[in-house]
N, C-alpha and C positions, 0 to 999 in steps of 0.2 A: 541163247548166246548169239550175238550178232556176228555176221560173217567177218566183219573187220576185226573183231576181238578174238575169234576162234584160234587162229594160228599164233598170235602173240602169246596167248595164255598157254597153248600147248608147248611153245618153246620155253616159256618160263618154267613149266614143270620139268621139261627135259634138262634144262640148265641146272635145276636145283639138285638133281640126282648126284652128279659127281661132287658137288659142293657139300652135300650132307655126308657123303661117304668120307670125303676128305676131312671134314670137321671131326668126325668120330675118330678117324685115323690119327689126326694130330693130337686130339685130346687124350688119347691113350698111349701114344708112343713118343711124342716130341718133348724134349727137355725144355724147349722154349715156351711151351704152351702156358705154363703157370709162372714163368719167370721173366717178367718184363725188364728189358735192359735198355740203356741209352735213351733214345727218344720215347720208347714205350714207357719206360720208368718215369720219365719227366711228365708225360701226359697223364699217366695214372696218378701221379703225385698231385698234379694240378686239379684233377677231378676230385680226389679226396679232400683237397683243400676247399673246394667249392662246397662239398657236402658238409664240411665242418663249419660252414658259415664265414669263412675267411676271405671269400671272393678270390680274385686273382692276385691278392697281395697288395701292398701299399705302393708299388712302383708301376710305371707304365707297362703295357703288355710287351713281353719279350717275343711271343708268338701270337698268331691269330687265335681267337678265342673259341671258335665254334666246336672243334672236336672235343676239347675238355668238357664243354657243356653237354655234348651228346654222351660222352663217357660217364659223366656224373649221373645223368639220367638212367643209364643202363645199370650202373652200380646201385642206384636207389631201387630199381625194379627187381633186379636179379640177385641182389645181396651178394653172398659169397659165390654165386654162380655167374658172376659178371664176366669171367674169362670166356665162358661159353656164350653168354648173352650177346656180347659185342660182336663176336665172330659170326654167330648165327644171323644177326641183323645184317652184317655186311655181306654174308653169302646170299641172303634174300635179295639185297640190293643188286648184287652181281647177277643173280638169275633174272631180275627184272630188266637188266640191261639187254639181255638177249631179246626180250619182247620189244624193247625200245629200238634195238638195231633192226629188227624185222620191219617194224612200222616205218622207221626212217628211210630205209632203202626202198621200200614199197612206195613211199611218198615221193621220193626223188625220181624214181624210174617211171611211175605211173602204171596204168593198166597195160595189158598185152603180154606177149611172150617174154619180153625182157624183164618184166616185173614179176614173173612167176618163180624163177629159179634163184636169182640173186638175193632176195630177202631171206630165203631159207639158208643160203650159204652164210650170210652175215650173222644170222642167229646161231648157226652151228659153231662159228668161230668163237663168239662170245661164250657160248655154252661150254666149250672145251678148251679155252685159252688158258694154258697152265700158269703162265706168269700172273695173269689176273686173279686166278683162283688162289694162288699163293699170297698175293698182295691182300686179298680179302681176309686172310687169316692174320694180318698184322695189325697191331694196335697203334697205328700211326695215321697221319692225315692223308696219305697218298691215295688210298682207295676212295675215300670220300671226295677227294678232288676229281677223280675219274668220274664218279657217279654224278655229282652235282653239275659239272661242266658238260657232261654228255646229255643230261636231261635239259640243260639250258639250250643246247643246239637242237635237240629234238623239238623243243617248244617253238623255236624259231622256224623250223621246217614246217610244223603244223600251222603256224601263223600264216606262212606263205601260201599254203594250199587250201586253207579254209575259205569258203566262198562268202560267208556272211561277216559283216564288219563286227558285229557283237562277239561272235565266236573268235574272230581274229584278235580282238582286244583281250579276251580271256587268255588266249595262248600267249600273247605278248606279256601280259601280267605274270604269267607263269615263268616265262623266260627271264623277266626282270627279277622275280623272286629267287630263282635258282642262281642267277648271276650274283645277286647280293650274298646268298649263302656261300657260293663258291669263293667270293672275295673274303668273307669272314673265316673261311676255312684255309685258304692259301692265296695271298694277294698276287701271286704270279699271273693269275688270270686277268689282271688289270690290263695287260698288254693287248688283249683281244678286244676290249670294249670299244675303243674309238673306231676300229675297223668294222665291228659288228653294227655299230650305230650308222655308219655310212652305208652299209649294205641295206639296212632297214629303210633308210631314207630313199634309196634308189632301186629297191628290189622290185617295185611295181613296174618300172620301166615305161610308164605311160605319163607323159608330161601334161596331164590335165589338172586343173586347179583342185578338184575334189580329191584326187589321189595324192597331191602334194600335201593337202591339209591332213589327210588321214595318215600319211607317212610321218608328218610332224607329231601328230598325236601318238602314234606308235613309238616313235623315238622317245618322246617324253615319258611314256609308260615304262619303257625298257630302262631308261636311265634313272628314273626317280628312286627306285628301290636300292640300287647300289649306292646312290648318293646318301640315302638315309642310313644305310649300313656304315658308310664311311663316317657320317656324322656321329653315329653311336660310338664308334671307336674314338673319335676326337673328344667327345664328352667324357668317356671313360678315362682316357689318358689325362685329360685336363683336370679331372677330379683327383688324379694322382700327382698333380703338380706340373705336368708337362703335356701341353696340347700337341699330340702327335697323331697323325691320321693312320700311319703304318706302324707295325711292331718294330722294336728297335734291334731285332736280329738282322734286319735287311742289309744294313751297311756292311757288317762283317761278311755276310754271305756274298755281297757284291764284290768285295775285295778278293775273297778267296777264289771266286770264280773267274777273276780277270787278271790276277797278279801274274807277273812273269814267273815262269817255271811250273805253273799249274798245268795239268793235263785237261782240266775241265770235266773229267769223267767222274771224279770222286773227290771228296774232301780229304786232304792230307794233313793230319795233325803233326805240327812241328815238335810237339812234346807229348809225352805220355801223361795225359791229364785225367784225373779222376774228379768227379764232381758230385756233390750231394744231390743235385737235381737230376743226375743221370745223364745230362747233356754236357759234354766237355766243351762244346762250342761257346757256350756262355762264359765258362771259366776262362778260356783262352782269350776271348774278346775283351773281357774286363781286365785281365791281368796285363795284357799288352797296353791297354789304354791307360791304366794306372801308372805303368812304367813310363809312358810318354809324359804324363803329368809330372812325375818326379824328375824327369830329365829336363823339364821346362819346354817340351815340344808343343804342349797344349796350354793355351791360356784359359785356365779354369778357375772359377765357374764361368760359363758362357751363357748367352741367352738360350733359353729352352731347357736348362737344367742338365743334370749329369747324364741321363740316358740319351737325351737329344744330342748332347755334345759328343757322346761316345758314337752314336749312329752317324753323325756328321763327319767325325774324324775318320771313321772307316770308309765312308763314301768318298771323302776327299782323297784318301790313299788310293782308292780304286780309280778315280778320275786321273790322278797323277800317273798311275801305271799305264793307263790307256794313252794319255797325252804324250808321255815320254817316248813311246815307241808304237805309234798307231799301226804301222805295218805289221809288227808282231802280233798286235791285238786282233787285227783283221784276219791274219792267218789262224789264230786261235779260234776265232768265231767260226771260220770256215771248217776247221777240224771238228768243232763241236757239232755243227750242223751235219757233218758226215757221220759222226758218232751216233747222232739221233736216229739214223737210218739203219744202224747195225743190227744184225740178228742177235748179237750178244746182249743178254740182260746184264747191264753194266753194274758193277759192284758199288754199293754204298756202305751199309753195315750188314749186308747179307749177300752171299754168293748163291744165286738162284740155282746154278747147276748142281750144287751139293744137295740142296733140298729136293730137287727133282730126282736125283739119284737115290735119296733116302725114302722117297714116297712112292709106293706102288700105284697110287692114283695118278700123280703127276707124270710118272714115267710113261704111261700109256696114252697120254693126250698128245695129239700130233702137231698142232699148229704153232708156228713161231713167227715173230715179227719179220724175219727174213723172207717170208713168203707174202706177207701183206704189202710191204713197201714197194717191191717191184711192180705188183699189180696196180697199186695206187698211182705210181708214176706213169704206167702205161695208159691210164685212163685219160691222159692228156690228148691222146690220139683218137679217143672214142666219144668225144663230146657230142658229135652229130647224132649219135644213137639215143641221146636224151631228147625228149620232145622240147620244142622251143620254149613252151610255157614253163618248163621246169628247170631250164638251164641255170636260172638264178640260184637254185638250190645247190647245184653242183658248184657254182661260184662261192656260195656261202661256206661250203665245207673246205674249199681250198683257202679262202680268206681266214677262216678260223684256224686251220692247221698251220698255215705259215706264220700268222701273228703269234699263235701260241708257241710255236717252235722258236720264234725270235725271243719271246719272253723267257722261255726255258733256257735258251742258250746264254742269255745274259746272266742268269743265276745258276748255270749248270755246274753243280758240284756233286751231283749224284744221278745215277741212272733211274732212280725211282721217279724223278720228275718227268721222265718221258712218258709214263704210262697214260696220261690223259690224251696223248696223241693217237693211241691205238684206235679209239672210237672214230675220229674223222678219217684216219688212214683206212680203216675197214670199210667206211662208206665209199671211199674212192675205189677201193679194190672191187667192191660189189659192182660199181659202174663198169669196170673193165670186164668183169664176168658177164655182165649183160651184153657187152659188145661181142664177146666170144659167141654168145648165143646167136647174135645176128650174123656173125661171120660164117656160121655153119652153112648158111645158104650159099650154094655153089656160085650162083650168079653174083652175089655180093662179093664173093672172094675175087671174082674176075674184075668187077667194076671198082672195087676198093683196094686194089693191090698196093697202091702207094700208102694208103692208110694202114693196111695190114703190116707193111714193112716198117712204118713209123712205130707201130705198136710193139713190134718185135725188138726194134732198136731200144726203145724206152724200157722194155721189160729186161733186156740184157743189161742195160745201164743200171737199173735198180738192183739186179742180182749182184753185180760187181760192187755196188755201194754197200749192200747189206752183208755180203759174205766175204768181202775182202778184209785182210788183216791190216787195216790202215792204222798206223801208229801203234801196232801191236794190240789193237783193241780186242782181237779175238784170241790172241795167244797169251796175253798177260793173265796171271792167275792170282787170285786172292783167297785161295782155298785156306791158306794158313790163318788168315784173319777170321774166316768163318768158323773154322775148327776151334779157334781160340774162344770165340763167342759161345759156341756150343759147350766148350769145357767150362766156362764161367757159369753158364746156366745150369749145367749138370751139377756143379759143385754147390750152387745155391739151393738146388733141389735135394741135396743130400745124397746124390748118386756119385760117390767119390771115385769109385773104380772107373765109371764112365767118364768122369771129368778128367782123370789121368789119361785114359785112352785117347780122348779128343785132344788133350794137350800134346800127346806124343804124335798124333796125326798132324797137328799144326807144325810141330818141329820137323817132321818128315817132309811136309810140303814146302817148308822154308827154313832150312837149318840156320840157327842163329837168330831167329825171330825173337826179339827181346822179351815181349810180354809172355812168351811161353815159359820162361823161368818162373815168373810170378805164378802162373796158372799151375805149373807142376808143383811148386812149393805149397800152395794152398791145398791141393789134392793130397799130396803126400803127408802134410800135417794132419789133415782130417783122417787119414788112414793110420796115424800114429807112427809113421816112418820118419821120426824127427831128425835123425842125422842127415837123411837124404833131403828133407825139407830145408834144413839149414843150408846145405850146399846150393839148393835151387834159389833160395831167397838171397844168398850172397851173390850169386851170378846175376840175379835180377837187379840187385842194388848197384852192381858195377855197370850193367848194360843200360839201365834206365837212369841216367845221371841226374835227372831233375825230379825223379819220382820219390815221394816220401813214404809211400806205402810199403815198398819192398824192404827198406832198412828197418822200418818199424816191425814188420813181421819177423824179420831176422832177429831183432832184439827180443821179441816175445818167445821165440823158440829157444834162444840161448838162456834167457832168464828163467823160464818156467820148466823147461824140459831137459836142458843139457847142463844145468847148474853151472852156468858160465856168466856170472854177473859182470865180469870185466869185459867180455866180448859183447854182452848186451848193452853195456854202457856206451861202447863205441858206436853201436848200431843206432841207439836212441839219439846220440849226439849228431850223427849224420842226418837222422830224420829232422831234427830241429834246424839244422843248417839249410835244409831244403824247404822246410815249411815252418816258419817261426811260430805259427799259431796252432801247432799240433799238440793239443793239451795232454792227450794220453801219453805221448812220448815224454813230455815234461814230468808228469807224475811218475812214470816208470823210471826215468833218469834219476829222480829224487830217491826212489827206492834203491837203485843201484849204488848211489853215493852212500846211503845209509849202510848197505851191506859191506861197503869198502871202508866204513868208519869215517867217511868224509861228511861230518855233520854240518859244517858251515856251508859246504857246497849244496847239500840237500836243502838247507834252509833258504839259500839264495834261489834255488829252482822253484820253491813254493812261494817266493816273495810276491808274485803277481796274483796269488789266489788268497781269498779271505777265509779264515777258519770259521768266522761267524756266519758265512753263507752256506755252510754245510747243512743239508737237510736229508730226509729219507730218500729223495730222488737222486742224490749226488752219486756219481760213478764210484764203484767200490775201489778203483785204483787211487782216486783222490782221497777217499777216506783212509786207505791204507798208508798213503804217503804221509798225511798229517799224523795218523796214528803211530806209525813207526818213528817219526821224528820226535813226537812227544814221549814215546816209550824210551828212546835212548837218552833223552834229556831229563827224564824223570818227572815229567808233568803228568801225574796220574789222573788229576782232575779232568784235564782235557781228553786224555786217553779214554777214560770211562764215559765221558760225554759222547765221544765218537762211537763207542760201542753201543750206547743207548740209541743213537741215531741210526746205526746200522741195523739194530734189532727192529726198530720201527719200520724200516724199509725192507725187512725180511732178508737182510744181507749179512747177518751175524756170522754165519758159517764161512762165507766167502772172506769176510774181513779177518776172521781168525786165521784162516789158511794163509792169507797174504802177509799178515803180521808174523806168523811163524816162519815163513820163508825169509822174511827180512831180519830174523833173529830175535823177534819179540814174542816169546811164547806165553800166551795168556793161560 
């Protein structure tokens, strides 16, 4: 083993230990491990769609495509063990970052005393950084963004220090490859590309013709692969009828991140939205766009097609928000930048502090962002301790960190987006640590008193930025939302007592939090506490004025378990007022009409459904609605036909029970 590889491999092994322990801990204790929700559900659904040969569907890409492709490959290899497989791969990648951090800091600082301690400190931070380890356990694009972008920067660092031009071009090709993969994973990284290209062009710092030519070649190598990646997206979306380079989620995110009233820290849903894809963002974006079309606010169809018009409409709204009050927008951007430096792991759909408290592994890991940023800021006073030939690398890290922070701030609707900043901030922190080693020399303390004072001032400033409760960033609590998510996951996992306990925890954390009523209702229903479930669903229906799920559940409890068809009828009518295409509510409402002797109303409810379309795969509620209607009207031929179809679909007993409940005893 070469001397250069020895310590990186040792740190890779050290970093893997807490990750493997955490993997086992989560796989055996966490209700979220086997229950993908929200974005995780959407990505898993996309991966399964790819494996089924359906591609990404007939429309342009809603999100960047790389992670679903990776997830599909993991599902193919690991089969039913893919929940373990994807997390194991991500933990291996996280451990590899410890080795990358060691080599990057060593490359920036060079040989000597300053380069012996700081690389180990950087590797230790990556090895034990609890938020990163938690992120590696998530089935979302954020950790892959951290990994790919960090490897891109490491490749640029190695390009700068390699002496041979051929080796340099290999590292530059690697940087371009990881830049393109990072773009295909999350386009936010685009904000860094122009600045990185400028750095490559001038990193040599020697105005000789040969160096200029080589810089041009290096820039071309770096840029070519991301351009090819963008071209692939363009071709894919063009084949779907709309030539778009970027996914069409971007416009909505841009608006949400910059509209008046937003905090910029997290996405606030204006309605309680449930989506079949698992991602309510898509549903909200499309619902509001369609409403704008109906109002005549959008001239549709427009050039570029439906999704291009949707994306442009949301971008236009974002630009309008900024243009109408630029001062307020600049203040918002300043607060976003301040939030990026906070020690708080800011909420998106996960409250990190709760998971740290629940995990014996995460609880004992010491490092947080609030210690890294102050050291990174203090490095501005210690540039002189980096050798002149390597200061361009220090510049690279700042250029990347600031441009990435700008891109994140523009789309900052969740704290997860900050995580790629950890790697460059860690590099800068290591530079400060190297300066501390130099300051230990008493003579240097005397000769560099001003520089030491500047370091202390910057360090204190960084501490105030990270640990201050600016805009309540540290005191705000989203524990109720996280407990609600845990409750939903536990219910889906069949752990109904646990689901009820988490729902109660959510209510204790935020009394009156509307989704808690729904969560308590489904847990109580599964525990066969039907009267309590009815009360919970009734409260949910009142509190969530636009939600169709709560009144539907209320109707189910009343119809099947409390023998209250009149009350069920009211609930199903409410459901259809809130969501006109809620088919199961329509079928159940038809059954309620039949039980009330309102045959004409039942017939009208089923007018939009074809009897001839019934087959063995049809839902039993639709079979029962048609069956009960034909039963009370005396059409025995059709009733028998429905029974035959139900038997073919192995739903005969269910149909008989439904018909008996509707008063048609077979």
